[in-house]
Structure formats: C-alpha cells, structure tokens
C-alpha positions, 0 to 999 in steps of 0.5 A: 507512476504518480503518487502523493504522500499525505501525512496524517496524525500517526499514519501516512496516506499514499495516494496512487494514480494510474497503472502500477507497472513498467518499472514502477516497482523500483521507484516504489521500493525506493519510496518505501525504503525512505519511509522506513528510514524516516520511521513512517511505517504506518501506511494506508495505500489509496488504490482507488485510482489504480486500474492495473498492477503488475506482479513486480509491483505486487512483490514490492508491496509484499516486501514493504508489508514485511519490512513495515511489520518487522519495524512495528508498523503496517501497510494497509490498503483501501479502494481496490478496483476489481482487477487489482482485487482479483490479483490479490485474491488469485495470489492468496495475498488477500489474506496477508494484507488488511484491505478496506473499502474506504479511506475512513475504515482504513484510517480507523483500523490504525486508531484501533491498534 
C-alpha cells in the first residue's frame, strides 16, 4: 500500500495508490491511530488510484470513521473506482460514508461544517 498524506488548512488529504489488500489493514490502522493522536481527525481519502480493496481494509475504514466521528472529526472519500464503489454499495456502507466524485467537492464539504 502506497500513500501520501497532504496537510491542508483544517483537513488532511490521504492519497492512496494501488491495491488496498494483503495486510494493508494493519498499516492503515496504525496510520489512523497516529492521526487521531495528532488530532488530525478531518480526513479526505483520495481513492482515485485504488482499483481493489479487501474486506479487512474496508473494516479498517469503518473503524476509523467511527473513531474520527467520536472525536468530533470525519472521514470522507472521493474518486472511488467502480469496483470499490460496488463494494460500498453491496455492504450498505455507501450510506455510512460521505463519498464525493471529486477532491474539490470533498474539501468543500468540510468547509460547510
């Protein structure tokens, strides 16, 4: 799993690249724990370069969403490919997360809150 974290005013953008599978959930959870400790709890996840996500990683995103919201933040996503979008639809999590087509829309949604 490759990622880049970009600090923006009031929100972090986490840019993923490649498949999110094969043990990526443990690394991702450590990252989310560190972000929460640093109080970086407003996160926009850039999923444009993610073509596959396994159920363990999906569970880690659900865990992070719950934890960030409990701390007064949020986790929003943008740019989901068809496979990943279908995964969220099939599991019903499409209603739990705020998912946007573009980065600008995701960032603007934070400005509105």
